[in-house]
N, CA, C and O atoms as CSV, one atom per row, in Angstrom:
chain,resi,resn,atom,element,x,y,z
A,1,MET,N,N,-25.929,16.834,-13.479
A,1,MET,CA,C,-24.716,17.999,-13.589
A,1,MET,C,C,-24.723,18.440,-14.958
A,1,MET,O,O,-24.296,17.827,-15.936
A,2,SER,N,N,-25.376,19.822,-14.900
A,2,SER,CA,C,-24.963,20.187,-16.500
A,2,SER,C,C,-23.677,20.699,-17.084
A,2,SER,O,O,-23.438,20.701,-18.291
A,3,ALA,N,N,-22.704,21.219,-15.963
A,3,ALA,CA,C,-21.462,21.738,-16.254
A,3,ALA,C,C,-20.360,20.626,-16.421
A,3,ALA,O,O,-20.285,19.735,-15.575
A,4,LYS,N,N,-19.638,20.657,-17.331
A,4,LYS,CA,C,-18.400,19.693,-17.661
A,4,LYS,C,C,-17.427,19.877,-16.467
A,4,LYS,O,O,-16.880,20.964,-16.282
A,5,LEU,N,N,-17.232,18.898,-15.725
A,5,LEU,CA,C,-16.009,18.428,-14.931
A,5,LEU,C,C,-14.559,18.670,-15.159
A,5,LEU,O,O,-13.844,17.844,-15.726
A,6,THR,N,N,-14.237,19.537,-14.818
A,6,THR,CA,C,-12.512,19.226,-15.097
A,6,THR,C,C,-11.727,18.700,-13.983
A,6,THR,O,O,-11.717,19.108,-12.822
A,7,ILE,N,N,-11.137,17.833,-14.450
A,7,ILE,CA,C,-10.300,16.813,-13.318
A,7,ILE,C,C,-8.538,17.390,-13.876
A,7,ILE,O,O,-8.282,17.689,-15.043
A,8,ASP,N,N,-7.817,17.418,-13.059
A,8,ASP,CA,C,-6.309,17.505,-13.510
A,8,ASP,C,C,-5.665,15.836,-13.044
A,8,ASP,O,O,-6.119,15.143,-12.133
A,9,ALA,N,N,-4.741,15.551,-13.775
A,9,ALA,CA,C,-4.167,14.247,-13.269
A,9,ALA,C,C,-2.445,14.599,-13.611
A,9,ALA,O,O,-2.049,15.262,-14.570
A,10,SER,N,N,-1.711,14.053,-12.706
A,10,SER,CA,C,-0.322,14.090,-12.983
A,10,SER,C,C,0.372,13.038,-12.476
A,10,SER,O,O,-0.194,12.427,-11.570
A,11,PRO,N,N,1.600,12.608,-12.863
A,11,PRO,CA,C,2.059,11.259,-12.020
A,11,PRO,C,C,2.272,11.664,-10.752
A,11,PRO,O,O,2.536,12.804,-10.369
A,12,ARG,N,N,2.090,10.255,-9.845
A,12,ARG,CA,C,2.127,10.495,-8.409
A,12,ARG,C,C,3.542,10.751,-7.675
A,12,ARG,O,O,3.725,11.262,-6.570
A,13,ARG,N,N,4.668,10.164,-8.766
A,13,ARG,CA,C,5.897,10.349,-8.718
A,13,ARG,C,C,6.619,10.509,-9.987
A,13,ARG,O,O,6.071,9.943,-10.933
A,14,PRO,N,N,7.510,11.021,-10.201
A,14,PRO,CA,C,8.388,11.551,-11.424
A,14,PRO,C,C,8.991,10.103,-11.819
A,14,PRO,O,O,9.236,9.961,-13.018
A,15,ASP,N,N,9.254,9.044,-10.990
A,15,ASP,CA,C,10.142,7.934,-11.536
A,15,ASP,C,C,9.205,6.888,-11.412
A,15,ASP,O,O,9.761,5.790,-11.366
A,16,VAL,N,N,7.725,6.840,-11.327
A,16,VAL,CA,C,6.618,5.784,-11.509
A,16,VAL,C,C,5.836,6.028,-12.650
A,16,VAL,O,O,5.053,6.972,-12.755
A,17,ARG,N,N,6.063,5.125,-13.551
A,17,ARG,CA,C,4.748,5.167,-14.759
A,17,ARG,C,C,3.529,4.551,-14.365
A,17,ARG,O,O,3.366,3.641,-13.552
A,18,ASP,N,N,2.777,5.106,-14.979
A,18,ASP,CA,C,1.169,4.586,-15.116
A,18,ASP,C,C,0.447,4.681,-13.787
A,18,ASP,O,O,-0.327,3.773,-13.485
A,19,ASP,N,N,0.677,5.925,-12.792
A,19,ASP,CA,C,0.237,5.992,-11.976
A,19,ASP,C,C,0.226,7.200,-11.435
A,19,ASP,O,O,1.224,7.821,-11.068
A,20,TYR,N,N,-1.359,7.706,-11.348
A,20,TYR,CA,C,-1.779,9.065,-11.490
A,20,TYR,C,C,-2.660,9.844,-10.429
A,20,TYR,O,O,-3.752,9.388,-10.090
A,21,ALA,N,N,-2.162,11.037,-9.910
A,21,ALA,CA,C,-2.989,11.497,-8.671
A,21,ALA,C,C,-3.908,12.611,-9.409
A,21,ALA,O,O,-3.482,13.474,-10.177
A,22,VAL,N,N,-5.046,12.445,-9.080
A,22,VAL,CA,C,-5.998,13.193,-9.882
A,22,VAL,C,C,-6.701,14.176,-8.824
A,22,VAL,O,O,-7.003,13.716,-7.723
A,23,ARG,N,N,-6.981,15.587,-9.147
A,23,ARG,CA,C,-7.212,16.569,-8.548
A,23,ARG,C,C,-8.441,17.292,-9.207
A,23,ARG,O,O,-8.534,17.370,-10.432
A,24,PHE,N,N,-9.277,17.762,-8.451
A,24,PHE,CA,C,-10.283,18.585,-8.908
A,24,PHE,C,C,-10.155,20.066,-7.876
A,24,PHE,O,O,-9.813,20.124,-6.695
A,25,GLN,N,N,-10.522,21.078,-8.715
A,25,GLN,CA,C,-10.320,22.401,-7.944
A,25,GLN,C,C,-9.257,22.586,-6.881
A,25,GLN,O,O,-9.503,23.274,-5.890
A,26,GLY,N,N,-7.871,21.888,-7.083
A,26,GLY,CA,C,-6.794,21.982,-6.456
A,26,GLY,C,C,-7.032,21.078,-5.082
A,26,GLY,O,O,-6.358,21.326,-4.082
A,27,HIS,N,N,-7.986,20.057,-5.083
A,27,HIS,CA,C,-7.954,18.931,-4.035
A,27,HIS,C,C,-7.702,17.596,-4.474
A,27,HIS,O,O,-8.195,17.179,-5.522
A,28,SER,N,N,-6.972,16.900,-3.748
A,28,SER,CA,C,-6.642,15.704,-4.270
A,28,SER,C,C,-7.994,15.022,-4.442
A,28,SER,O,O,-8.774,15.506,-3.622
A,29,ILE,N,N,-8.565,14.098,-5.181
A,29,ILE,CA,C,-9.517,13.233,-5.248
A,29,ILE,C,C,-9.697,11.875,-5.573
A,29,ILE,O,O,-10.654,11.109,-5.462
A,30,GLY,N,N,-8.487,11.754,-6.024
A,30,GLY,CA,C,-8.417,10.205,-6.516
A,30,GLY,C,C,-6.933,9.784,-7.268
A,30,GLY,O,O,-5.857,10.374,-7.361
A,31,ARG,N,N,-7.431,8.462,-7.755
A,31,ARG,CA,C,-5.819,7.946,-8.390
A,31,ARG,C,C,-6.491,6.880,-9.472
A,31,ARG,O,O,-7.505,6.184,-9.407
A,32,VAL,N,N,-5.541,7.048,-10.430
A,32,VAL,CA,C,-5.413,5.867,-11.615
A,32,VAL,C,C,-4.187,5.379,-11.745
A,32,VAL,O,O,-3.178,6.080,-11.673
A,33,ARG,N,N,-4.190,3.899,-11.987
A,33,ARG,CA,C,-3.189,3.281,-11.963
A,33,ARG,C,C,-3.225,2.135,-13.061
A,33,ARG,O,O,-4.236,1.902,-13.724
A,34,LEU,N,N,-2.120,1.493,-13.183
A,34,LEU,CA,C,-2.016,0.345,-14.021
A,34,LEU,C,C,-1.547,-0.738,-13.187
A,34,LEU,O,O,-0.491,-0.561,-12.579
A,35,ASP,N,N,-2.234,-1.953,-13.049
A,35,ASP,CA,C,-1.848,-3.225,-12.815
A,35,ASP,C,C,-2.413,-4.059,-13.133
A,35,ASP,O,O,-3.342,-3.852,-13.913
A,36,ASP,N,N,-2.165,-5.223,-12.744
A,36,ASP,CA,C,-2.437,-6.752,-13.106
A,36,ASP,C,C,-3.750,-6.673,-13.628
A,36,ASP,O,O,-3.919,-7.116,-14.764
A,37,ALA,N,N,-4.809,-6.145,-12.952
A,37,ALA,CA,C,-5.967,-6.228,-13.419
A,37,ALA,C,C,-6.571,-5.339,-14.598
A,37,ALA,O,O,-7.638,-5.626,-15.140
A,38,GLY,N,N,-6.019,-4.552,-14.846
A,38,GLY,CA,C,-6.131,-3.464,-16.156
A,38,GLY,C,C,-5.567,-1.692,-15.309
A,38,GLY,O,O,-4.545,-1.411,-14.682
A,39,TRP,N,N,-6.510,-1.035,-15.605
A,39,TRP,CA,C,-6.446,0.505,-15.288
A,39,TRP,C,C,-7.581,0.554,-14.365
A,39,TRP,O,O,-8.790,0.513,-14.595
A,40,VAL,N,N,-6.739,0.677,-12.957
A,40,VAL,CA,C,-7.702,1.037,-11.592
A,40,VAL,C,C,-7.910,2.213,-11.334
A,40,VAL,O,O,-6.962,2.997,-11.333
A,41,TRP,N,N,-9.235,2.651,-11.042
A,41,TRP,CA,C,-9.494,4.045,-10.642
A,41,TRP,C,C,-10.261,4.079,-9.241
A,41,TRP,O,O,-11.070,3.206,-8.928
A,42,SER,N,N,-9.896,5.294,-8.330
A,42,SER,CA,C,-10.646,4.956,-7.234
A,42,SER,C,C,-10.605,6.658,-6.805
A,42,SER,O,O,-9.647,7.417,-6.955
A,43,ILE,N,N,-11.617,6.900,-6.375
A,43,ILE,CA,C,-11.933,8.068,-5.719
A,43,ILE,C,C,-11.374,7.903,-4.080
A,43,ILE,O,O,-11.661,6.936,-3.374
A,44,THR,N,N,-10.517,9.060,-3.644
A,44,THR,CA,C,-9.704,8.307,-2.524
A,44,THR,C,C,-9.968,9.695,-1.649
A,44,THR,O,O,-8.893,10.120,-1.225
A,45,ILE,N,N,-10.880,10.361,-1.337
A,45,ILE,CA,C,-11.634,11.307,-0.391
A,45,ILE,C,C,-11.412,11.005,1.080
A,45,ILE,O,O,-11.246,9.797,0.912
A,46,PRO,N,N,-11.308,11.126,2.099
A,46,PRO,CA,C,-11.209,10.798,3.357
A,46,PRO,C,C,-12.350,10.893,4.211
A,46,PRO,O,O,-12.375,11.515,5.273
A,47,MET,N,N,-13.582,10.054,3.548
A,47,MET,CA,C,-14.890,9.783,3.752
A,47,MET,C,C,-15.579,8.504,3.558
A,47,MET,O,O,-14.924,7.715,2.877
A,48,ALA,N,N,-16.666,8.096,3.946
A,48,ALA,CA,C,-17.188,7.009,3.560
A,48,ALA,C,C,-17.624,7.086,2.242
A,48,ALA,O,O,-18.411,7.938,1.830
A,49,LEU,N,N,-16.954,5.917,1.360
A,49,LEU,CA,C,-17.594,5.949,-0.085
A,49,LEU,C,C,-18.313,4.746,-0.590
A,49,LEU,O,O,-18.227,3.649,-0.037
A,50,PRO,N,N,-19.131,5.014,-1.817
A,50,PRO,CA,C,-19.946,4.027,-2.178
A,50,PRO,C,C,-19.481,2.880,-3.030
A,50,PRO,O,O,-18.671,3.311,-3.851
A,51,ASP,N,N,-19.640,1.831,-3.132
A,51,ASP,CA,C,-19.086,0.791,-4.118
A,51,ASP,C,C,-18.445,1.567,-5.624
A,51,ASP,O,O,-17.289,1.531,-6.045
A,52,TRP,N,N,-19.369,2.092,-6.080
A,52,TRP,CA,C,-19.163,2.575,-7.206
A,52,TRP,C,C,-18.263,3.786,-7.353
A,52,TRP,O,O,-18.236,4.513,-8.346
A,53,ALA,N,N,-17.527,3.925,-6.255
A,53,ALA,CA,C,-16.367,5.161,-6.527
A,53,ALA,C,C,-15.034,4.430,-6.547
A,53,ALA,O,O,-14.085,4.752,-5.832
A,54,GLU,N,N,-15.027,3.380,-7.453
A,54,GLU,CA,C,-13.694,2.324,-7.666
A,54,GLU,C,C,-14.296,1.671,-8.929
A,54,GLU,O,O,-15.479,1.519,-9.232
A,55,GLY,N,N,-13.099,1.303,-9.627
A,55,GLY,CA,C,-13.491,0.236,-10.778
A,55,GLY,C,C,-12.105,0.010,-11.413
A,55,GLY,O,O,-11.054,0.501,-11.001
A,56,VAL,N,N,-12.246,-0.774,-12.436
A,56,VAL,CA,C,-11.287,-0.993,-13.343
A,56,VAL,C,C,-11.891,-1.150,-14.699
A,56,VAL,O,O,-12.882,-1.813,-15.004
A,57,THR,N,N,-11.011,-0.322,-15.563
A,57,THR,CA,C,-11.106,-0.491,-17.049
A,57,THR,C,C,-9.919,-0.926,-17.763
A,57,THR,O,O,-8.849,-1.186,-17.211
A,58,ALA,N,N,-10.193,-1.011,-19.281
A,58,ALA,CA,C,-9.289,-1.845,-20.065
A,58,ALA,C,C,-8.291,-0.458,-20.552
A,58,ALA,O,O,-7.342,-0.742,-21.283
A,59,SER,N,N,-8.430,0.658,-20.264
A,59,SER,CA,C,-7.723,1.694,-20.847
A,59,SER,C,C,-7.249,3.078,-19.755
A,59,SER,O,O,-8.017,3.159,-18.796
A,60,ARG,N,N,-6.447,3.841,-19.760
A,60,ARG,CA,C,-6.055,4.889,-19.189
A,60,ARG,C,C,-7.241,5.912,-19.385
A,60,ARG,O,O,-7.796,6.358,-18.381
A,61,ASP,N,N,-7.591,6.244,-20.469
A,61,ASP,CA,C,-8.309,7.338,-20.863
A,61,ASP,C,C,-9.811,6.679,-20.091
A,61,ASP,O,O,-10.375,7.263,-19.166
A,62,ASP,N,N,-10.110,5.865,-20.460
A,62,ASP,CA,C,-11.312,4.918,-19.778
A,62,ASP,C,C,-11.466,5.158,-18.291
A,62,ASP,O,O,-12.502,5.482,-17.711
A,63,SER,N,N,-10.373,4.964,-17.814
A,63,SER,CA,C,-10.436,5.097,-16.092
A,63,SER,C,C,-10.779,6.489,-15.931
A,63,SER,O,O,-11.838,6.762,-15.365
A,64,PHE,N,N,-9.972,7.469,-16.382
A,64,PHE,CA,C,-10.370,9.033,-15.945
A,64,PHE,C,C,-11.630,9.570,-16.274
A,64,PHE,O,O,-12.158,10.493,-15.653
A,65,LYS,N,N,-12.229,8.854,-17.486
A,65,LYS,CA,C,-13.772,9.204,-17.816
A,65,LYS,C,C,-14.535,8.683,-16.714
A,65,LYS,O,O,-15.439,9.301,-16.152
A,66,ALA,N,N,-14.179,7.633,-16.452
A,66,ALA,CA,C,-14.939,6.767,-15.519
A,66,ALA,C,C,-14.878,7.082,-14.101
A,66,ALA,O,O,-15.843,6.809,-13.387
A,67,LEU,N,N,-13.763,7.670,-13.591
A,67,LEU,CA,C,-13.196,8.703,-12.055
A,67,LEU,C,C,-14.106,10.055,-12.329
A,67,LEU,O,O,-14.809,10.534,-11.439
A,68,ALA,N,N,-14.022,10.595,-13.599
A,68,ALA,CA,C,-14.878,12.192,-13.599
A,68,ALA,C,C,-16.013,12.040,-13.565
A,68,ALA,O,O,-16.622,12.995,-13.082
A,69,SER,N,N,-16.801,10.928,-13.993
A,69,SER,CA,C,-18.472,10.575,-13.766
A,69,SER,C,C,-18.865,10.025,-12.498
A,69,SER,O,O,-19.949,10.151,-11.930
A,70,ALA,N,N,-17.753,9.345,-12.098
A,70,ALA,CA,C,-18.258,8.795,-10.405
A,70,ALA,C,C,-17.886,10.245,-9.492
A,70,ALA,O,O,-18.370,10.366,-8.367
A,71,TRP,N,N,-17.149,11.131,-9.972
A,71,TRP,CA,C,-16.703,12.135,-9.190
A,71,TRP,C,C,-17.899,13.045,-9.247
A,71,TRP,O,O,-18.202,13.580,-8.180
A,72,GLY,N,N,-18.784,13.369,-10.520
A,72,GLY,CA,C,-19.855,14.245,-10.490
A,72,GLY,C,C,-20.853,13.611,-9.934
A,72,GLY,O,O,-21.784,14.249,-9.442
A,73,ARG,N,N,-20.823,12.335,-9.922
A,73,ARG,CA,C,-22.036,11.797,-8.978
A,73,ARG,C,C,-21.987,11.834,-7.756
A,73,ARG,O,O,-22.998,11.739,-7.060
A,74,LEU,N,N,-20.496,12.014,-7.169
A,74,LEU,CA,C,-20.667,12.037,-5.766
A,74,LEU,C,C,-20.772,13.625,-5.439
A,74,LEU,O,O,-21.228,14.041,-4.373
A,75,LEU,N,N,-20.314,14.429,-6.443
A,75,LEU,CA,C,-20.784,15.840,-6.325
A,75,LEU,C,C,-22.059,16.287,-6.037
A,75,LEU,O,O,-22.397,17.182,-5.263
A,76,SER,N,N,-22.821,15.473,-6.834
A,76,SER,CA,C,-24.383,15.758,-6.995
A,76,SER,C,C,-25.128,15.271,-5.546
A,76,SER,O,O,-26.193,15.745,-5.150
A,77,GLN,N,N,-24.306,14.174,-4.806
A,77,GLN,CA,C,-25.020,13.527,-3.849
A,77,GLN,C,C,-24.460,13.932,-2.429
A,77,GLN,O,O,-24.986,13.570,-1.376
A,78,THR,N,N,-23.339,14.720,-2.519
A,78,THR,CA,C,-22.546,15.208,-1.142
A,78,THR,C,C,-22.970,16.471,-0.902
A,78,THR,O,O,-23.254,17.144,-1.893
A,79,SER,N,N,-23.093,16.999,0.258
A,79,SER,CA,C,-23.437,18.537,0.185
A,79,SER,C,C,-21.903,19.076,0.545
A,79,SER,O,O,-21.077,18.381,1.136
A,80,PRO,N,N,-21.693,20.292,0.133
A,80,PRO,CA,C,-20.180,20.851,0.044
A,80,PRO,C,C,-19.667,21.065,1.401
A,80,PRO,O,O,-18.453,21.172,1.575
A,81,GLU,N,N,-20.708,21.155,2.622
A,81,GLU,CA,C,-20.259,21.068,3.949
A,81,GLU,C,C,-19.458,19.589,4.154
A,81,GLU,O,O,-18.336,19.555,4.659
A,82,ARG,N,N,-19.963,18.722,3.832
A,82,ARG,CA,C,-19.395,17.120,3.877
A,82,ARG,C,C,-18.063,17.016,3.057
A,82,ARG,O,O,-17.060,16.388,3.399
A,83,LEU,N,N,-18.190,17.552,2.219
A,83,LEU,CA,C,-16.745,17.707,1.293
A,83,LEU,C,C,-15.674,18.608,1.896
A,83,LEU,O,O,-14.475,18.339,1.821
A,84,GLN,N,N,-16.128,19.609,2.452
A,84,GLN,CA,C,-15.119,20.536,3.083
A,84,GLN,C,C,-14.528,19.707,4.249
A,84,GLN,O,O,-13.303,19.660,4.365
A,85,ARG,N,N,-15.221,19.140,5.001
A,85,ARG,CA,C,-14.783,18.366,6.412
A,85,ARG,C,C,-13.935,17.373,5.850
A,85,ARG,O,O,-12.835,17.172,6.365
A,86,ALA,N,N,-14.280,16.778,4.934
A,86,ALA,CA,C,-13.261,15.701,4.218
A,86,ALA,C,C,-11.900,16.266,3.877
A,86,ALA,O,O,-10.863,15.694,4.212
A,87,TRP,N,N,-11.923,17.226,3.308
A,87,TRP,CA,C,-10.634,18.159,2.850
A,87,TRP,C,C,-10.025,18.743,3.968
A,87,TRP,O,O,-8.856,19.114,3.863
A,88,ASP,N,N,-10.614,18.878,4.989
A,88,ASP,CA,C,-10.153,19.532,6.383
A,88,ASP,C,C,-9.304,18.368,6.696
A,88,ASP,O,O,-8.077,18.448,6.647
A,89,LEU,N,N,-9.979,17.202,7.043
A,89,LEU,CA,C,-9.226,16.410,7.399
A,89,LEU,C,C,-7.984,15.748,6.642
A,89,LEU,O,O,-7.005,15.330,7.259
A,90,GLU,N,N,-8.092,15.697,5.430
A,90,GLU,CA,C,-7.026,15.341,4.658
A,90,GLU,C,C,-5.635,16.362,5.051
A,90,GLU,O,O,-4.446,16.097,5.230
A,91,LYS,N,N,-6.551,17.844,5.088
A,91,LYS,CA,C,-5.092,18.950,5.171
A,91,LYS,C,C,-4.282,18.527,6.798
A,91,LYS,O,O,-3.071,18.649,6.985
A,92,ALA,N,N,-5.164,18.081,7.729
A,92,ALA,CA,C,-4.856,18.157,8.999
A,92,ALA,C,C,-3.867,16.717,9.000
A,92,ALA,O,O,-2.930,16.629,9.793
A,93,PHE,N,N,-4.134,15.807,8.195
A,93,PHE,CA,C,-3.044,14.428,8.200
A,93,PHE,C,C,-2.269,14.932,7.490
A,93,PHE,O,O,-1.128,14.629,7.840
A,94,GLU,N,N,-2.298,15.711,6.449
A,94,GLU,CA,C,-0.836,16.400,5.836
A,94,GLU,C,C,0.172,17.206,6.585
A,94,GLU,O,O,1.397,17.187,6.704
A,95,THR,N,N,-0.796,17.907,7.034
A,95,THR,CA,C,0.196,18.771,8.047
A,95,THR,C,C,0.828,18.146,9.198
A,95,THR,O,O,1.966,18.476,9.532
A,96,ARG,N,N,0.124,17.215,9.859
A,96,ARG,CA,C,0.937,16.245,10.872
A,96,ARG,C,C,1.871,15.227,10.239
A,96,ARG,O,O,2.720,14.700,10.958
A,97,GLU,N,N,1.783,14.901,8.934
A,97,GLU,CA,C,2.739,14.119,8.514
A,97,GLU,C,C,4.210,14.667,8.294
A,97,GLU,O,O,5.294,14.099,8.426
A,98,GLN,N,N,3.854,16.094,7.875
A,98,GLN,CA,C,4.795,17.111,7.558
A,98,GLN,C,C,5.713,17.257,8.878
A,98,GLN,O,O,6.941,17.296,8.793
A,99,LYS,N,N,5.086,17.327,9.989
A,99,LYS,CA,C,5.852,17.631,11.109
A,99,LYS,C,C,6.210,16.562,11.702
A,99,LYS,O,O,7.126,16.661,12.518
A,100,LEU,N,N,5.710,15.497,11.507
A,100,LEU,CA,C,6.587,14.277,11.909
A,100,LEU,C,C,7.677,14.092,10.977
A,100,LEU,O,O,8.685,13.753,11.599
A,101,SER,N,N,7.853,14.171,9.873
A,101,SER,CA,C,9.085,14.212,8.923
A,101,SER,C,C,9.855,15.171,9.357
A,101,SER,O,O,11.053,14.928,9.497
A,102,ALA,N,N,9.453,16.179,9.595
A,102,ALA,CA,C,10.514,17.438,9.988
A,102,ALA,C,C,11.243,17.203,11.446
A,102,ALA,O,O,12.194,17.937,11.713
A,103,ALA,N,N,10.775,16.070,12.526
A,103,ALA,CA,C,10.895,15.957,13.323
A,103,ALA,C,C,11.916,14.923,13.568
A,103,ALA,O,O,12.675,14.950,14.536
A,104,GLN,N,N,11.907,13.798,12.445
A,104,GLN,CA,C,12.845,12.696,12.685
A,104,GLN,C,C,14.361,13.181,11.986
A,104,GLN,O,O,14.513,13.696,10.879
A,105,PRO,N,N,15.341,12.869,12.922
A,105,PRO,CA,C,16.540,13.117,12.728
A,105,PRO,C,C,17.225,12.223,11.153
A,105,PRO,O,O,17.031,11.010,11.077
A,106,ASP,N,N,17.764,12.735,10.348
A,106,ASP,CA,C,18.345,12.140,9.068
A,106,ASP,C,C,19.092,10.717,9.747
A,106,ASP,O,O,19.789,10.669,10.760
A,107,ALA,N,N,18.758,9.766,8.975
A,107,ALA,CA,C,19.201,8.744,9.064
A,107,ALA,C,C,20.569,8.450,8.279
A,107,ALA,O,O,20.579,8.104,7.098
A,108,GLY,N,N,21.690,8.617,9.035
A,108,GLY,CA,C,23.013,8.648,8.528
A,108,GLY,C,C,23.827,6.740,8.247
A,108,GLY,O,O,23.191,5.686,8.224
A,109,PRO,N,N,25.093,6.894,8.108
A,109,PRO,CA,C,25.581,5.649,8.042
A,109,PRO,C,C,25.616,4.983,9.366
A,109,PRO,O,O,25.896,5.816,10.228
A,110,GLY,N,N,25.460,3.944,9.793
A,110,GLY,CA,C,25.598,3.281,11.139
A,110,GLY,C,C,24.110,3.289,11.804
A,110,GLY,O,O,23.853,2.610,12.798
A,111,SER,N,N,23.155,4.126,11.154
A,111,SER,CA,C,21.783,4.432,12.032
A,111,SER,C,C,21.039,3.032,12.038
A,111,SER,O,O,19.961,2.909,12.619
């Protein structure tokens, strides 16, 4: 792959440190987080993924680099149509979750 990949990372939740959501061209593609083993990174799109789509490194920056490298490798080995199906599945899941959340009554005192 000749072009440089650009991925975006942001905290998954504002109140949790050292846990990042990773995006590529507006799509959620992975996660980088700190745990007892070190900095864990993984590609998290809804499709079967090879063993090399996740790993552990000693630093946050190394995890972002490893994830970007694995993502580039996955892009070169996966058809655009297959990736689109994975993102369509993810969007359908998000839409379903939003509908379920909206249908749930607020839990008040005594619930």
